MITI-699640 format. One record per residue (C-alpha): residue number from 1; x, y, z. Coordinates in nm, 4 decimals. Each point is the difference from the previous one (the first is absolute). Example, Ala and Ser with C-alpha at 12.3 -4.5 7.8 and 13.67 -1.06 7.14 Angstrom:
% MITI-699640
+-----+----------+----------+----------+
: num :       px :       py :       pz :
+-----+----------+----------+----------+
:   1 :   1.2300 :  -0.4500 :   0.7800 :
:   2 :   0.1370 :   0.3440 :  -0.0660 :
+-----+----------+----------+----------+
***
This chain:
% MITI-699640
+-----+----------+----------+----------+
: num :       px :       py :       pz :
+-----+----------+----------+----------+
:   1 :   5.5195 :   0.8894 :  -3.9138 :
:   2 :   0.0073 :   0.3761 :  -0.0707 :
:   3 :  -0.3764 :  -0.0064 :   0.0018 :
:   4 :  -0.0024 :  -0.1766 :   0.3452 :
:   5 :   0.2238 :   0.2592 :   0.1509 :
:   6 :  -0.2122 :   0.2848 :  -0.1354 :
:   7 :  -0.3223 :  -0.1457 :   0.1248 :
:   8 :   0.1661 :  -0.0610 :   0.3548 :
:   9 :   0.1146 :   0.3758 :  -0.0150 :
:  10 :  -0.3518 :   0.1049 :  -0.0961 :
:  11 :  -0.1600 :  -0.1995 :   0.2766 :
:  12 :   0.2564 :   0.1385 :   0.2577 :
:  13 :  -0.0825 :   0.3608 :  -0.1132 :
:  14 :  -0.3731 :  -0.0724 :   0.0254 :
:  15 :   0.0515 :  -0.1459 :   0.3498 :
:  16 :   0.1963 :   0.2891 :   0.0983 :
:  17 :  -0.2582 :   0.2525 :  -0.1239 :
:  18 :  -0.2900 :  -0.1991 :   0.1746 :
:  19 :   0.2058 :  -0.0147 :   0.3423 :
:  20 :   0.0702 :   0.3912 :  -0.0280 :
:  21 :  -0.3748 :   0.0716 :  -0.0526 :
:  22 :  -0.0975 :  -0.2357 :   0.2915 :
:  23 :   0.2600 :   0.1710 :   0.2095 :
:  24 :  -0.0764 :   0.3577 :  -0.0769 :
:  25 :  -0.3759 :  -0.0122 :  -0.0801 :
:  26 :  -0.1544 :  -0.3029 :   0.1762 :
:  27 :  -0.0825 :   0.0186 :   0.3529 :
:  28 :   0.1552 :  -0.2691 :   0.2538 :
:  29 :  -0.3529 :   0.0027 :   0.1527 :
:  30 :  -0.3095 :   0.2067 :  -0.0159 :
:  31 :  -0.2299 :   0.1682 :   0.2389 :
:  32 :  -0.3467 :   0.1348 :  -0.0883 :
:  33 :  -0.3323 :   0.0749 :   0.1421 :
:  34 :  -0.3536 :  -0.0773 :  -0.1508 :
:  35 :  -0.3215 :   0.1319 :   0.1423 :
:  36 :  -0.3481 :  -0.1560 :  -0.0716 :
:  37 :  -0.3410 :   0.0738 :   0.1485 :
:  38 :  -0.2991 :  -0.2463 :   0.0383 :
:  39 :  -0.3549 :   0.0761 :   0.0957 :
:  40 :  -0.0139 :  -0.2125 :   0.2966 :
:  41 :   0.0813 :   0.0627 :   0.3851 :
:  42 :   0.3484 :  -0.1106 :   0.1376 :
:  43 :  -0.1747 :  -0.2571 :   0.2132 :
:  44 :  -0.1047 :  -0.1888 :  -0.3129 :
:  45 :   0.3120 :   0.0578 :  -0.2044 :
:  46 :   0.2662 :  -0.0860 :   0.2649 :
:  47 :  -0.0933 :  -0.3647 :   0.0395 :
:  48 :   0.0491 :  -0.0494 :  -0.3727 :
:  49 :   0.3793 :   0.0913 :   0.0492 :
:  50 :   0.0672 :  -0.1557 :   0.3455 :
:  51 :  -0.1361 :  -0.3381 :  -0.0900 :
:  52 :   0.2424 :  -0.1414 :  -0.2720 :
:  53 :  -0.2760 :  -0.2433 :  -0.1201 :
:  54 :  -0.2176 :   0.3002 :  -0.0763 :
:  55 :   0.2940 :   0.1879 :  -0.1500 :
:  56 :   0.0854 :  -0.2695 :  -0.2486 :
:  57 :  -0.3442 :  -0.0195 :  -0.1243 :
:  58 :  -0.0119 :   0.3512 :  -0.1426 :
:  59 :   0.3542 :   0.1067 :  -0.0558 :
:  60 :   0.0923 :  -0.0073 :  -0.3587 :
:  61 :   0.3741 :  -0.1202 :   0.0765 :
:  62 :  -0.1701 :  -0.3259 :   0.1109 :
:  63 :  -0.2644 :  -0.0256 :  -0.2805 :
:  64 :   0.1468 :  -0.3167 :  -0.1768 :
:  65 :  -0.2485 :  -0.2818 :  -0.0177 :
:  66 :   0.2974 :  -0.2500 :   0.0305 :
:  67 :   0.1177 :   0.1808 :   0.3339 :
:  68 :   0.0652 :  -0.2417 :   0.3030 :
:  69 :   0.0104 :   0.1634 :   0.3299 :
:  70 :   0.0707 :  -0.1259 :   0.3528 :
:  71 :  -0.1077 :   0.2063 :   0.2960 :
:  72 :   0.1805 :   0.0030 :   0.3494 :
:  73 :  -0.1308 :   0.0689 :   0.3297 :
:  74 :  -0.1167 :   0.2379 :   0.1302 :
:  75 :  -0.2096 :   0.0498 :  -0.3103 :
:  76 :  -0.0582 :   0.3667 :   0.0771 :
:  77 :   0.1927 :   0.2983 :   0.1151 :
:  78 :   0.3710 :   0.0420 :   0.1084 :
:  79 :   0.2057 :  -0.3254 :  -0.0484 :
:  80 :  -0.2390 :  -0.1620 :  -0.2549 :
:  81 :   0.1496 :  -0.1224 :  -0.3200 :
:  82 :  -0.0322 :  -0.1814 :  -0.3336 :
:  83 :   0.1998 :  -0.1783 :  -0.2505 :
:  84 :  -0.0984 :   0.0007 :  -0.3566 :
:  85 :   0.1040 :  -0.1702 :  -0.3415 :
:  86 :  -0.1353 :   0.1178 :  -0.3320 :
:  87 :   0.0551 :  -0.2729 :  -0.2507 :
:  88 :  -0.1545 :   0.2152 :  -0.2877 :
:  89 :   0.2522 :   0.2950 :   0.0425 :
:  90 :   0.2831 :  -0.1989 :   0.1476 :
:  91 :  -0.0020 :   0.2008 :   0.3213 :
:  92 :   0.0188 :  -0.1070 :   0.3664 :
:  93 :   0.0454 :   0.1676 :   0.3314 :
:  94 :  -0.0989 :   0.0897 :   0.3430 :
:  95 :  -0.1790 :   0.2886 :   0.1721 :
:  96 :  -0.0268 :   0.0988 :   0.3584 :
:  97 :  -0.1719 :   0.2726 :   0.2129 :
:  98 :   0.2809 :   0.1355 :   0.2255 :
:  99 :  -0.2025 :   0.2650 :   0.1653 :
: 100 :  -0.3793 :   0.0922 :   0.0550 :
: 101 :  -0.1590 :   0.3058 :   0.1601 :
: 102 :  -0.3765 :  -0.0931 :  -0.0419 :
: 103 :  -0.1829 :   0.2231 :  -0.2333 :
: 104 :   0.3106 :   0.2190 :  -0.0388 :
: 105 :   0.3154 :  -0.1521 :  -0.1487 :
: 106 :   0.1376 :  -0.3244 :  -0.1256 :
: 107 :   0.3386 :  -0.1266 :  -0.0985 :
: 108 :   0.0606 :  -0.2756 :  -0.2675 :
: 109 :   0.3265 :  -0.1573 :  -0.0974 :
: 110 :  -0.0176 :  -0.1840 :  -0.3385 :
: 111 :   0.2772 :  -0.2277 :  -0.1110 :
: 112 :  -0.0030 :  -0.1022 :  -0.3821 :
: 113 :   0.1408 :  -0.3391 :  -0.1125 :
: 114 :   0.3536 :  -0.0532 :   0.1753 :
: 115 :   0.0745 :   0.3468 :   0.0690 :
: 116 :   0.1168 :   0.0721 :   0.3629 :
: 117 :  -0.0938 :   0.3681 :  -0.0080 :
: 118 :  -0.3746 :   0.0755 :   0.0264 :
: 119 :  -0.2312 :   0.2744 :  -0.1143 :
: 120 :  -0.0978 :   0.2115 :   0.2764 :
: 121 :  -0.3751 :   0.1270 :  -0.0262 :
: 122 :  -0.1345 :   0.2241 :   0.2642 :
: 123 :  -0.3708 :   0.0798 :  -0.0099 :
: 124 :  -0.1918 :   0.2790 :   0.1649 :
: 125 :  -0.3690 :   0.0221 :   0.0403 :
: 126 :  -0.1550 :   0.3443 :   0.0215 :
: 127 :  -0.3650 :   0.0385 :   0.0637 :
: 128 :  -0.1283 :   0.2754 :  -0.2272 :
: 129 :  -0.3646 :  -0.0324 :   0.1259 :
: 130 :  -0.2296 :  -0.2569 :   0.1618 :
: 131 :  -0.0409 :  -0.1586 :  -0.3471 :
: 132 :   0.3448 :   0.0765 :  -0.1628 :
: 133 :   0.3617 :  -0.1143 :   0.0572 :
: 134 :   0.3332 :   0.1235 :  -0.1533 :
: 135 :   0.2630 :  -0.2846 :  -0.0369 :
: 136 :   0.3618 :   0.1050 :  -0.0166 :
: 137 :   0.2485 :  -0.2414 :  -0.1356 :
: 138 :   0.3702 :   0.0664 :   0.0689 :
: 139 :   0.2066 :  -0.2310 :  -0.1984 :
: 140 :   0.3906 :  -0.0656 :   0.0142 :
: 141 :   0.1457 :  -0.2625 :  -0.2393 :
: 142 :   0.2994 :  -0.2194 :   0.0745 :
: 143 :   0.3420 :   0.0920 :  -0.1126 :
: 144 :   0.1027 :  -0.1490 :  -0.3351 :
: 145 :   0.3287 :  -0.0904 :  -0.1307 :
: 146 :   0.1250 :   0.2160 :  -0.2855 :
: 147 :  -0.0992 :  -0.2140 :  -0.2929 :
: 148 :  -0.3570 :  -0.0461 :   0.1206 :
: 149 :  -0.0891 :   0.3572 :   0.0704 :
: 150 :  -0.1848 :   0.0334 :  -0.3245 :
: 151 :  -0.3015 :  -0.1431 :   0.1988 :
: 152 :  -0.0171 :   0.3218 :   0.2125 :
: 153 :  -0.0891 :   0.1983 :  -0.3168 :
: 154 :  -0.3667 :  -0.1429 :   0.0077 :
: 155 :  -0.0424 :  -0.1202 :   0.3483 :
: 156 :  -0.2159 :   0.2884 :   0.1046 :
: 157 :  -0.2152 :   0.0117 :  -0.3189 :
: 158 :  -0.0520 :  -0.3889 :   0.0434 :
: 159 :  -0.1055 :   0.0419 :   0.3698 :
: 160 :  -0.2426 :   0.2916 :  -0.0745 :
: 161 :  -0.1622 :  -0.1970 :  -0.2598 :
: 162 :  -0.0306 :  -0.3086 :   0.2113 :
: 163 :  -0.1328 :   0.2219 :   0.2993 :
: 164 :  -0.2600 :   0.1495 :  -0.2495 :
: 165 :  -0.1460 :  -0.3397 :  -0.0902 :
: 166 :   0.0136 :  -0.1072 :   0.3587 :
: 167 :  -0.2054 :   0.2906 :   0.1232 :
: 168 :  -0.2743 :  -0.0851 :  -0.2447 :
: 169 :   0.0022 :  -0.3678 :   0.1336 :
: 170 :   0.0107 :   0.1341 :   0.3532 :
: 171 :  -0.3075 :   0.2379 :  -0.0755 :
: 172 :  -0.2027 :  -0.2936 :  -0.1481 :
: 173 :   0.0701 :  -0.2233 :   0.3188 :
: 174 :  -0.0832 :   0.2745 :   0.2252 :
: 175 :  -0.3169 :   0.1021 :  -0.1914 :
: 176 :  -0.1523 :  -0.3416 :   0.0386 :
: 177 :   0.0865 :  -0.0577 :   0.3585 :
: 178 :  -0.0848 :   0.3685 :   0.1281 :
: 179 :  -0.3093 :   0.0260 :  -0.2152 :
: 180 :  -0.1431 :  -0.3367 :   0.1434 :
: 181 :   0.0777 :   0.1092 :   0.3584 :
: 182 :  -0.1628 :   0.3482 :  -0.0599 :
: 183 :  -0.3081 :  -0.1527 :  -0.1565 :
: 184 :  -0.0565 :  -0.2256 :   0.2990 :
: 185 :   0.0617 :   0.2723 :   0.2501 :
: 186 :  -0.2284 :   0.2757 :  -0.1690 :
: 187 :  -0.3149 :  -0.1823 :  -0.1452 :
: 188 :  -0.3413 :   0.1519 :   0.0338 :
: 189 :  -0.2459 :  -0.2498 :  -0.0920 :
: 190 :  -0.3198 :   0.0270 :  -0.1800 :
: 191 :   0.0693 :   0.3635 :  -0.1242 :
: 192 :   0.0118 :   0.0841 :  -0.3745 :
: 193 :   0.3357 :   0.1494 :  -0.1070 :
: 194 :   0.0979 :   0.1614 :  -0.3296 :
: 195 :   0.3469 :  -0.0616 :  -0.1010 :
: 196 :   0.2590 :  -0.0151 :  -0.2868 :
: 197 :   0.1315 :  -0.3419 :  -0.0795 :
: 198 :   0.3709 :  -0.0062 :  -0.1227 :
: 199 :  -0.0394 :  -0.3230 :  -0.1890 :
: 200 :   0.1732 :  -0.3366 :   0.0524 :
: 201 :   0.1533 :  -0.3056 :  -0.1616 :
: 202 :  -0.1693 :  -0.3236 :   0.1225 :
: 203 :   0.1312 :  -0.3627 :  -0.0316 :
: 204 :  -0.2880 :  -0.2335 :   0.0611 :
: 205 :  -0.2677 :  -0.2448 :  -0.1502 :
: 206 :  -0.3100 :   0.0127 :  -0.1877 :
: 207 :  -0.2851 :  -0.1882 :   0.1580 :
: 208 :  -0.3617 :  -0.1133 :  -0.0511 :
: 209 :  -0.1859 :  -0.1624 :   0.2789 :
: 210 :  -0.3243 :  -0.0829 :   0.1583 :
: 211 :  -0.1829 :   0.2890 :   0.1908 :
: 212 :  -0.2145 :  -0.2260 :   0.2340 :
: 213 :   0.0248 :   0.0667 :   0.3709 :
: 214 :   0.3600 :   0.0043 :   0.1190 :
: 215 :   0.1480 :  -0.1476 :  -0.3194 :
: 216 :   0.1309 :   0.3173 :  -0.1298 :
: 217 :   0.1838 :   0.1062 :   0.3094 :
: 218 :   0.1469 :  -0.3524 :   0.0410 :
: 219 :   0.1145 :   0.0403 :  -0.3671 :
: 220 :   0.1548 :   0.3335 :   0.0741 :
: 221 :   0.1990 :  -0.1435 :   0.3158 :
: 222 :   0.1225 :  -0.2914 :  -0.2245 :
: 223 :   0.1255 :   0.2501 :  -0.2889 :
: 224 :   0.1381 :   0.2392 :   0.2494 :
: 225 :   0.2288 :  -0.2705 :   0.1375 :
: 226 :   0.0915 :  -0.1147 :  -0.3572 :
: 227 :   0.0971 :   0.3416 :  -0.1081 :
: 228 :   0.1713 :   0.0929 :   0.3403 :
: 229 :   0.2151 :  -0.3268 :  -0.0037 :
: 230 :   0.1038 :   0.0523 :  -0.3716 :
: 231 :   0.1164 :   0.3536 :   0.0635 :
: 232 :   0.1808 :  -0.0589 :   0.3297 :
: 233 :   0.1272 :  -0.3589 :  -0.0621 :
: 234 :   0.0453 :  -0.0410 :  -0.3723 :
: 235 :   0.0974 :   0.3648 :  -0.0680 :
: 236 :   0.1866 :   0.0630 :   0.3373 :
: 237 :  -0.1912 :   0.3195 :   0.0758 :
: 238 :  -0.0159 :   0.1196 :   0.3667 :
: 239 :  -0.2897 :   0.1266 :   0.1879 :
: 240 :   0.1057 :   0.3556 :  -0.0297 :
: 241 :   0.0781 :  -0.0199 :  -0.3630 :
: 242 :  -0.3431 :  -0.0578 :  -0.1007 :
: 243 :  -0.3385 :   0.1873 :   0.0280 :
: 244 :  -0.3225 :  -0.0957 :   0.1558 :
: 245 :  -0.2077 :  -0.2645 :  -0.2162 :
: 246 :  -0.2704 :   0.1278 :  -0.2186 :
: 247 :  -0.3106 :  -0.1664 :  -0.1427 :
: 248 :  -0.1450 :   0.1422 :  -0.3227 :
: 249 :  -0.3606 :  -0.0795 :  -0.1098 :
: 250 :  -0.3187 :   0.1297 :  -0.1492 :
: 251 :  -0.1681 :   0.2164 :   0.2767 :
: 252 :  -0.3424 :  -0.1353 :  -0.1033 :
: 253 :   0.0529 :  -0.3768 :   0.0136 :
: 254 :  -0.1332 :  -0.0671 :   0.3655 :
: 255 :  -0.3100 :  -0.1922 :  -0.1415 :
: 256 :   0.1765 :  -0.2133 :  -0.2724 :
: 257 :   0.0303 :  -0.3593 :   0.0623 :
: 258 :   0.3631 :   0.0177 :  -0.1230 :
: 259 :   0.2400 :   0.2767 :   0.0794 :
: 260 :   0.3293 :   0.0880 :  -0.2094 :
: 261 :   0.2849 :   0.1915 :   0.1654 :
: 262 :   0.3599 :   0.0737 :  -0.0172 :
: 263 :   0.2032 :  -0.0411 :   0.3194 :
: 264 :   0.3456 :   0.1627 :   0.0030 :
: 265 :   0.2840 :   0.1230 :   0.2208 :
: 266 :   0.1651 :   0.3356 :  -0.0969 :
: 267 :   0.3615 :  -0.0135 :  -0.1025 :
: 268 :   0.2283 :   0.2950 :  -0.0937 :
: 269 :   0.1059 :  -0.1453 :  -0.3453 :
: 270 :  -0.0648 :  -0.2747 :  -0.2413 :
: 271 :   0.2195 :  -0.3216 :   0.0148 :
: 272 :   0.0334 :  -0.3169 :  -0.1834 :
: 273 :  -0.2621 :  -0.2741 :   0.1175 :
: 274 :   0.0051 :  -0.3529 :  -0.1214 :
: 275 :  -0.3383 :  -0.1077 :   0.1353 :
: 276 :  -0.2896 :   0.0615 :  -0.2567 :
: 277 :  -0.2567 :   0.0162 :   0.2816 :
: 278 :   0.1289 :   0.3448 :   0.0971 :
: 279 :  -0.0233 :   0.3186 :  -0.1927 :
: 280 :   0.0614 :   0.3695 :   0.0421 :
: 281 :  -0.2811 :   0.2699 :  -0.0012 :
: 282 :   0.0546 :   0.3666 :  -0.0027 :
: 283 :  -0.2384 :   0.2263 :   0.1886 :
: 284 :   0.0146 :   0.3470 :  -0.1380 :
: 285 :  -0.0222 :   0.3157 :   0.2250 :
: 286 :  -0.3362 :   0.1363 :   0.0483 :
: 287 :  -0.2442 :   0.1893 :   0.2254 :
: 288 :  -0.1558 :  -0.2558 :   0.2578 :
: 289 :  -0.2872 :  -0.0165 :   0.2521 :
: 290 :   0.1064 :  -0.2202 :   0.2962 :
: 291 :  -0.1427 :  -0.1351 :   0.3168 :
: 292 :   0.1706 :  -0.2102 :   0.2762 :
: 293 :  -0.1972 :  -0.2811 :   0.1118 :
: 294 :   0.0296 :  -0.2645 :   0.2848 :
: 295 :  -0.2128 :  -0.2899 :   0.0468 :
: 296 :  -0.1374 :  -0.3306 :  -0.1713 :
: 297 :   0.1028 :   0.0054 :  -0.3816 :
: 298 :  -0.3638 :  -0.0922 :  -0.0872 :
: 299 :  -0.1112 :   0.3390 :   0.1324 :
: 300 :   0.1929 :   0.2013 :  -0.2499 :
: 301 :  -0.2959 :   0.0948 :  -0.2054 :
: 302 :  -0.0893 :   0.2961 :   0.2108 :
: 303 :   0.3562 :   0.1901 :  -0.0271 :
: 304 :   0.0125 :  -0.0817 :  -0.3739 :
: 305 :  -0.3535 :   0.1093 :  -0.0620 :
: 306 :   0.0926 :   0.3472 :   0.1721 :
: 307 :   0.2999 :   0.0385 :  -0.2545 :
: 308 :  -0.2377 :  -0.0708 :  -0.2858 :
: 309 :  -0.2729 :   0.2463 :   0.1156 :
: 310 :   0.2698 :   0.2650 :   0.0526 :
: 311 :   0.1235 :  -0.0476 :  -0.3688 :
: 312 :  -0.3481 :   0.0073 :  -0.1321 :
: 313 :  -0.0824 :   0.3266 :   0.1909 :
: 314 :   0.3318 :   0.1588 :  -0.1467 :
: 315 :  -0.0937 :  -0.1379 :  -0.3474 :
: 316 :   0.3400 :  -0.1908 :  -0.0126 :
: 317 :   0.0534 :  -0.3535 :  -0.1428 :
: 318 :   0.1864 :  -0.2976 :   0.1250 :
: 319 :   0.0934 :  -0.3142 :  -0.1440 :
: 320 :   0.1598 :  -0.1870 :   0.2886 :
: 321 :   0.0170 :  -0.0454 :   0.3625 :
: 322 :   0.3323 :  -0.0135 :   0.1973 :
: 323 :   0.0163 :  -0.1862 :   0.3418 :
: 324 :   0.3243 :   0.0603 :   0.1812 :
: 325 :   0.0236 :  -0.2457 :   0.2803 :
: 326 :   0.1864 :   0.2043 :   0.2959 :
: 327 :   0.0170 :  -0.3445 :   0.1821 :
: 328 :   0.0604 :  -0.3225 :  -0.2021 :
: 329 :  -0.3348 :  -0.1872 :  -0.0399 :
: 330 :  -0.0455 :  -0.2957 :   0.2272 :
: 331 :  -0.2858 :  -0.2657 :   0.0199 :
: 332 :  -0.2322 :   0.0648 :   0.3066 :
: 333 :   0.1444 :   0.3422 :   0.0586 :
: 334 :  -0.1562 :   0.3514 :  -0.0732 :
: 335 :   0.1734 :   0.1995 :  -0.2685 :
: 336 :   0.1559 :   0.3421 :  -0.0021 :
: 337 :  -0.0533 :   0.1197 :  -0.3484 :
: 338 :   0.0350 :   0.3379 :  -0.1900 :
: 339 :  -0.2703 :   0.0046 :  -0.2704 :
: 340 :   0.0995 :   0.2289 :  -0.2785 :
: 341 :  -0.1953 :   0.1158 :  -0.3032 :
: 342 :   0.2030 :   0.1674 :  -0.2750 :
: 343 :  -0.2223 :   0.2665 :  -0.1699 :
: 344 :   0.0109 :   0.1904 :  -0.3199 :
: 345 :  -0.2285 :   0.1960 :  -0.2363 :
+-----+----------+----------+----------+
***
């Protein structure tokens, strides 16, 4: 009995100390500001925040694979909303866009679980230049009762960590989308270009097929659809999360009866795959000679020959040819392809 009373007394003392610490040292709520910059213009950045379906895809707060999200009309801008349930982490809640001044400011309200008081998040977009935007986050956390205020000790740190991961995701999405738009808008055909290739990680298939008449191109179209469907349907990747498809082959195989090639789509990182027909291939950074070509795929020998002749004149070697399809290959249509020859001594 004496030990029981002593234990109760100890618990009361500890409880009192904890309550005193929370009262004097833990904030009832917190306000803080975080600034980030990204190398894309505000007109490209703002839609990733004002459309909640875009926002969920790159924001680390919503990164759980078991996240279930319902979106409510309007799906973009002031008045749009979502409800989410995260089975993996036992979270649920709702998010609203309460105010929007296009390309300048946004105001979110985020309700977690059954709390009636939301997080208030104001975001300001500041164009630093034509190609760079500063994003300023003003965050105000909900008031917490005395015994729950310990959460405010790490709220800001957790937010900054999540935001850093989110900005990496956002950059990956924008890089695919913007680079694709830029390539289509600024192509100069049939001119040889010397570039630095940054490397890529491809997910695709290894193929051997006949080189008779149009058999090769038909096979490429078939495998493009195969790889694209696997990446977008089975792996759930969106169009602006993936790069332009790349075919890798031997640059001197035009006259061979059978051609071997790898056809893949660039991804930002490796992930688990269950289909043995697909594999990853890493393309290392290198110096490349490139030519943009538009026309029938069977006429590709001329631009490729130009690349090989340039490499020979410069006494450089190459072991593979990269064919980047700027527009997905389709039967009966001309192709828009960037032929690239990685070169080295």
